[in-house]
C-alpha positions as CSV (number, residue, x, y, z in Angstrom):
1,M,-10.0,-4.0,18.6
2,E,-6.8,-6.1,19.8
3,I,-4.2,-6.0,16.9
4,L,-1.4,-8.6,16.7
5,V,1.4,-8.0,14.3
6,C,4.4,-9.9,13.1
7,V,7.8,-8.3,13.1
8,K,11.8,-8.9,11.8
9,R,14.8,-7.8,12.4
10,V,16.8,-7.5,8.9
11,P,20.2,-6.1,7.0
12,D,19.1,-2.9,6.4
13,T,20.4,-3.2,2.7
14,A,20.0,1.1,2.6
15,E,23.3,1.1,4.3
16,N,24.8,-2.2,3.7
17,E,26.5,-4.0,0.9
18,I,25.5,-7.1,1.4
19,E,28.4,-9.9,0.4
20,V,28.6,-13.6,0.8
21,N,31.0,-15.4,2.8
22,S,34.2,-16.8,1.9
23,D,32.3,-20.9,1.6
24,G,29.5,-19.2,0.6
25,T,27.2,-20.8,3.3
26,D,25.6,-17.3,4.3
27,I,26.0,-13.7,3.7
28,E,29.2,-11.7,5.7
29,R,27.0,-10.3,8.6
30,D,30.2,-8.7,10.8
31,D,29.2,-5.1,11.1
32,L,26.0,-4.9,9.2
33,V,23.2,-2.2,10.4
34,Y,20.1,-4.1,10.8
35,S,16.3,-2.5,10.9
36,V,12.9,-3.2,11.3
37,N,11.7,-5.3,7.8
38,E,10.6,-2.4,5.7
39,W,7.1,-4.6,4.8
40,D,6.2,-5.1,8.7
41,N,6.9,-1.5,9.0
42,Y,3.9,-0.8,6.7
43,A,1.9,-3.9,8.9
44,V,2.5,-2.0,12.2
45,E,1.7,1.2,10.8
46,E,-1.5,0.1,9.8
47,A,-2.5,-1.5,12.6
48,I,-1.7,2.5,14.6
49,Q,-4.0,3.7,12.2
50,I,-6.8,1.3,12.7
51,K,-6.5,1.3,16.6
52,D,-6.7,4.8,16.1
53,N,-10.4,4.8,14.2
54,V,-11.6,2.2,16.1
55,G,-9.9,1.4,19.8
56,G,-8.1,-1.8,20.9
57,S,-4.4,-2.6,21.0
58,V,-1.7,-3.3,18.9
59,T,1.1,-6.4,20.2
60,V,4.3,-6.2,18.2
61,V,6.5,-9.5,18.3
62,S,9.5,-10.9,16.8
63,V,10.8,-14.1,16.8
64,G,14.8,-13.6,17.3
65,D,17.6,-14.0,19.4
66,E,17.9,-10.4,22.2
67,E,19.0,-7.9,19.7
68,S,15.9,-8.2,17.9
69,E,14.5,-6.8,21.0
70,E,15.3,-3.7,19.4
71,V,13.1,-4.1,16.8
72,V,9.9,-4.7,19.5
73,R,10.9,-1.3,21.2
74,R,11.6,0.4,18.2
75,E,7.5,-0.7,17.1
76,M,6.3,0.3,20.2
77,A,8.2,3.9,20.3
78,M,5.7,4.2,16.4
79,G,2.8,3.4,18.7
80,A,2.1,0.0,19.5
81,D,1.5,-0.9,22.9
82,N,3.2,-3.9,23.8
83,G,5.9,-6.1,22.7
84,I,6.4,-9.9,23.2
85,L,10.0,-11.5,22.0
86,L,10.3,-15.3,20.8
87,S,14.0,-16.4,21.7
88,D,15.5,-19.6,22.2
89,D,18.1,-21.6,21.4
90,A,16.1,-23.9,20.0
91,F,14.9,-21.2,17.2
92,E,18.0,-20.7,15.3
93,G,17.7,-22.1,11.9
94,S,14.1,-22.3,11.5
95,D,12.6,-22.7,8.6
96,G,9.4,-21.0,7.6
97,K,7.2,-23.4,8.9
98,G,9.5,-23.2,11.8
99,V,8.8,-19.7,12.5
100,A,4.6,-19.8,11.6
101,S,4.9,-22.7,14.5
102,L,5.9,-19.7,17.1
103,L,3.7,-17.5,16.3
104,K,1.1,-19.5,16.2
105,A,2.2,-20.5,19.6
106,A,2.1,-16.5,20.3
107,V,-1.1,-15.8,19.0
108,E,-2.7,-18.3,20.9
109,K,-1.4,-17.1,24.1
110,G,-4.0,-13.7,23.8
111,K,-6.7,-13.4,21.9
112,Y,-6.7,-11.6,18.6
113,D,-8.9,-10.3,16.5
114,L,-6.4,-9.0,13.6
115,I,-3.0,-10.9,12.7
116,L,-1.0,-9.2,10.4
117,T,2.8,-9.5,8.7
118,G,4.3,-8.2,6.6
119,A,4.5,-8.9,2.5
120,Q,7.7,-10.9,2.6
121,A,11.3,-10.1,4.8
122,D,14.8,-10.5,3.8
123,D,14.6,-14.3,3.0
124,G,12.2,-13.0,0.0
125,A,9.7,-16.2,0.3
126,A,6.8,-14.4,1.3
127,Q,5.2,-17.6,3.2
128,V,4.7,-17.1,7.0
129,G,1.4,-15.1,6.6
130,G,0.2,-18.0,4.7
131,M,1.2,-20.5,6.7
132,L,0.3,-19.3,9.7
133,A,-2.9,-18.8,8.8
134,A,-3.2,-22.3,8.1
135,M,-1.9,-23.5,10.8
136,L,-4.4,-21.0,12.5
137,D,-7.4,-21.7,10.3
138,L,-7.7,-18.4,9.8
139,P,-9.5,-16.8,6.8
140,Y,-6.0,-15.3,4.4
141,A,-5.1,-12.3,2.3
142,S,-2.1,-11.5,0.9
143,L,-0.7,-8.2,-0.9
144,V,-2.8,-6.0,1.2
145,N,-3.1,-2.9,0.2
146,K,-6.3,-1.7,2.0
147,I,-8.1,-2.1,5.2
148,E,-11.8,-0.8,5.6
149,M,-13.2,-1.6,8.5
150,I,-16.9,-2.7,8.2
151,D,-17.7,-4.0,11.5
152,D,-16.9,-5.9,14.8
153,Q,-17.1,-8.9,12.7
154,K,-15.7,-8.5,9.1
155,I,-13.7,-6.1,7.1
156,K,-12.5,-5.1,3.6
157,V,-9.7,-5.9,2.3
158,G,-7.8,-4.6,-0.8
159,R,-5.2,-6.8,-2.6
160,E,-2.6,-5.6,-5.2
161,I,-2.9,-8.5,-8.3
162,E,-1.8,-8.6,-12.1
163,G,-1.3,-5.6,-14.4
164,G,-1.7,-3.2,-11.8
165,N,-5.2,-4.1,-11.1
166,Q,-7.2,-4.0,-7.4
167,E,-9.3,-6.8,-6.1
168,M,-11.4,-5.8,-3.0
169,N,-12.9,-8.8,-0.3
170,E,-15.0,-9.0,2.4
171,I,-13.3,-11.0,4.8
172,D,-14.4,-12.4,8.5
173,L,-12.5,-11.9,11.8
174,P,-10.8,-12.8,13.4
175,C,-8.2,-13.3,9.9
176,V,-4.1,-12.9,9.2
177,L,-3.3,-10.4,6.7
178,S,0.0,-9.8,4.7
179,I,0.8,-6.3,4.1
180,Q,2.3,-4.7,1.0
181,T,4.0,-1.9,1.0
182,G,2.9,1.3,-0.6
183,I,-0.3,0.9,2.0
184,N,0.3,4.3,4.2
185,E,3.3,6.0,5.3
186,P,4.6,4.5,8.6
187,R,5.2,8.0,11.1
188,Y,8.8,8.7,12.0
189,V,9.9,7.6,15.4
190,G,11.6,10.1,17.2
191,I,13.9,10.0,20.6
192,R,10.9,11.1,23.0
193,G,9.3,7.8,21.7
194,I,12.2,5.8,21.9
195,R,12.9,6.6,25.2
196,K,10.0,6.9,26.9
197,V,10.4,3.2,25.8
198,A,13.4,2.5,26.7
199,S,12.6,0.7,30.2
200,V,9.4,-1.1,29.4
201,E,10.0,-4.6,29.9
202,I,9.5,-7.2,26.9
203,P,8.3,-10.4,27.9
204,V,10.8,-13.0,26.3
205,H,9.2,-16.7,25.6
206,G,11.0,-19.4,24.8
207,A,10.1,-23.3,24.0
208,G,8.3,-24.1,27.1
209,D,7.0,-21.2,27.6
210,L,4.8,-21.3,23.9
211,G,4.9,-25.3,24.8
212,V,6.6,-26.1,21.4
213,A,8.8,-29.0,21.2
214,A,12.3,-28.0,20.7
215,D,12.9,-30.6,18.2
216,S,10.3,-29.2,16.2
217,V,11.7,-26.0,15.5
218,G,15.1,-24.5,14.3
219,D,17.7,-26.8,12.8
220,A,16.1,-29.8,14.0
221,G,12.9,-29.2,12.6
222,A,13.6,-27.2,9.7
223,K,12.1,-29.3,6.2
224,V,14.2,-26.5,4.0
225,K,17.7,-25.3,4.2
226,R,20.1,-23.1,2.5
227,L,22.8,-25.0,0.7
228,D,24.8,-22.7,-0.8
229,Y,24.6,-18.8,-1.7
230,F,26.2,-17.1,-4.3
231,M,26.3,-13.9,-6.6
232,P,25.1,-14.4,-10.4
233,E,27.1,-14.1,-12.6
234,L,27.2,-11.0,-14.2
235,G,26.0,-10.5,-18.5
236,E,26.5,-8.2,-21.1
237,G,25.9,-4.7,-20.9
238,A,22.4,-3.3,-21.4
239,E,22.5,-1.3,-24.5
240,M,20.9,2.0,-24.9
241,L,18.6,3.0,-27.8
242,E,18.7,6.8,-28.4
243,G,16.8,9.1,-30.7
244,S,13.9,9.6,-31.4
245,T,10.7,7.2,-30.3
246,E,9.9,5.6,-34.1
247,E,14.1,5.2,-34.3
248,I,14.5,3.7,-31.6
249,V,11.7,1.7,-31.8
250,E,13.1,0.7,-35.8
251,K,16.0,0.2,-33.8
252,L,14.3,-2.3,-31.6
253,I,12.5,-4.7,-34.0
254,E,16.2,-5.4,-36.0
255,L,17.8,-6.2,-33.0
256,L,15.0,-8.2,-32.0
257,K,15.3,-9.9,-35.4
258,A,18.5,-10.0,-35.1
259,K,18.8,-11.9,-31.8
260,G,15.7,-14.2,-33.3
261,G,12.8,-12.7,-31.3
262,L,11.3,-11.6,-33.8
263,K,11.0,-13.4,-37.7
């Protein structure tokens, strides 16, 4: 089983206080601590577990600048076999479609049975996995929280759907899956693993290597552009209702009636 996992370097919200810059064009990025996107980390762990069960190899790929190499190495220290960095000045400013186009080119340079992405990344659009599948003309499932191997032609996947329900589907291989958090428990990456991959050469592919026209990605090819960043205005503070369950229910009903929510 040859598995490709798409990963991204993002600001670590647990380690940073995110602020909008003075002109509203971006967040303040000076001194930010970065890490691998949380959803992607679950995808890598799932790929490693599949490899351990059925054999094969796991390759991680990231689109970004030279600093994204640390994310690729981190996932290799976790247990991925190979890493690829897609980096070129022409890629800067790519929208979701541009990123998916770059990943498509990387997929086509190899031969993969399964392509995994995180369910979403820092932009929260949750669109790259679906776009990548469409461009490759492969089956796709999003919000996957369970994978069962059937044979080398099919897998069974579970999806998280509304109401806390689980949907099970059989999907032909090769396919693209976007992985939801909670599908597993990502393993701890120790110093020994990091040292082991510290000197491994990570191939870097630019626009020419991928056969991608520079003006089809990056700012030049982006169909979606961010116009503004802002902090939403704070509303009034929450009102905490106290008392027994019956008393809280009565108070809630009175409040809803007073605010026009109930008649």
